[in-house]
Phi, psi and omega in degrees: 000317179298320180296317180297314179298320178297319179294319178297320179296322178296314181296325183301332180290335182251323183220083185302323182292317178296320178297320179296319176299318178296321179296319178296316179300316179302311183292332175292322190264341191295317183292313176300327181290335186254354190295340178259006182266137178294119181240027185297335180284341183087354184295322182293316178301318178296319180295320178295318179299319177297321179295318178300313181299326181282327187270334180303314178298327178299316180287316185295323186267355183291134176285127180198164177278170184299322182295321180294315180294320177300320180294318178300314182296320179296318180295317179293323179294319177300317178294321180296316180293326183276356185283099187271340188296309355258144178262324184254029180303323184290353177302328179299328180295339183255011189298320178299320177297318181295329178295328172069002175201157180296321184295312180295318180298321180295321178296318179292325177298317178297318182297324185261001190295316184298313179296324179292320178299318179294320181294331183254014181301134181299324181279115186305318183299335183268355181284148178214137180297138179223123183297338186266008185300306181297323179297319178296315180296319178296319179294322177298320179295312181297323180279001177062032175268064189296318182298317179296318181298313182289328177293319178301324187258012186302321183259005184272142175235353181292116191303316180305333175267316185296335179303333181289329174292320177298318179294327177294319176298319178298316182298337178264004179079014182264069190290318180298318177296323180298317179295314180299320181291321177298316180297326182292347182272355184295136178196173178300343183256005182269141172283095185299326180296321178298319177295316180300317181298316181291316181295320177300315180298321179297313181294320179296321179293342178265004180078017183257062186296320181296315179294320179299317180294312185292321185274326188226336189301325184282344181253338189280353187236028178299127183242192185288344178215165179294321179296319179293324176297315178301315180297321181295319180291316180294329176292321180289329183235070185295339181277353181264138182302133183299322180295323178296316178300315181296317176304315181294320179294318177301322180294343180276352183231062180300136180094343178229042182302330181298342178299340182266008181305309183297323178297315179295318179299311182297331180276356179087012178267072191291317178298318180295322179301317179294320177301318178296318180294331178280342182281322179205158187301144173239146177307118184298337175295321177296317178294320180297318178295322178297318179298316179295313187288334186245017183302326181261318187280326180224071191295319179301315178297314183297320178302308183293322178296318180296317179295317177298324178295313179298319177299317179299314178298319181294333179270006177084014180277162178102156183242128180052052181287138177243168176299328178297324178296316180296316180297324179298315180295313183295312182292326177298315179296317183288323176297317177295321179297322177297318178299324181274351184072032183234032186302313183297317181297313184289325177298322179292321178297319178293322178297322178298321178295318185289343179280355183294156177277165175117159182296320181299314180296321179297320178297318180296316178299317180295318180298327182265351185068033184246136179226125179068017176090004178239145183279000000 
């Protein structure tokens, strides 16, 4: 999929219309091509969503006559309706963009209106799922039929639909109302991050960076790891001191402060990283690698990281721990101690750890060939 999207993007620079045709063909074929592929990890769905986001502008911006665009839209709609998995469900969110004009979008809104009204009926027994609901709402937004859009969604709280009402308020410059309406959608079934992202963007567009950061910035950029989250927040707010951002993020996770160890280490806050590791457990493998990697360049840090790693292993922490992991932590601490000229002191501290009782400590002693704290 990445290769196909990349090729279409290359063609778009020279022949936008041909690239748009290729994008339509891709979106027609992608779901049938993948329907027999195991997608339990969610990776395929994410890749398709990224492809849709990349290809919609190619189609929307392509120069073409009305008949060609109408044909593209009909083909995409047929693929969207036939998508049973569904892989291209999010195409509806971009329908107004794909229409590329207010007039075309308005026609599609009229076409999809009856089904959308049924889908959004206030009385639950009369509601019925309609594949075109998001497409209709998107088309209403593009055609600037704001009053109709907001009337349709007046009693709705389901965020995937209500977001279009928020966008309508934004399009009219009613930013404060947009934030209030987005906030009103929070519930146990709401994607809070999506709400945070939209509200943050609204406040930033209004020049309210401090309010955006305090209210939403620390939650809107959650990534796959704590370190990645820290990088995302600092990238969004480059004028804010990185240490302040890290402090604020640590404050959002009371009791598991050690999860931010890698973020502090990567940012060069070595003393703070050790403080975090001492506050709550850190994966001892992570600490062992830190001891190894910084034994010469940040020896004080490496010593403490290595000792904490050995303590963690001795306390039974870590997943699928091997003797090599234990040796890495011990040698990292001792190499750093040699650099500092504190070998005897650090060896004694490690020996004290190794004398502890328990299965974990026994495993560490066996891995190092150490008994009673002496080599």
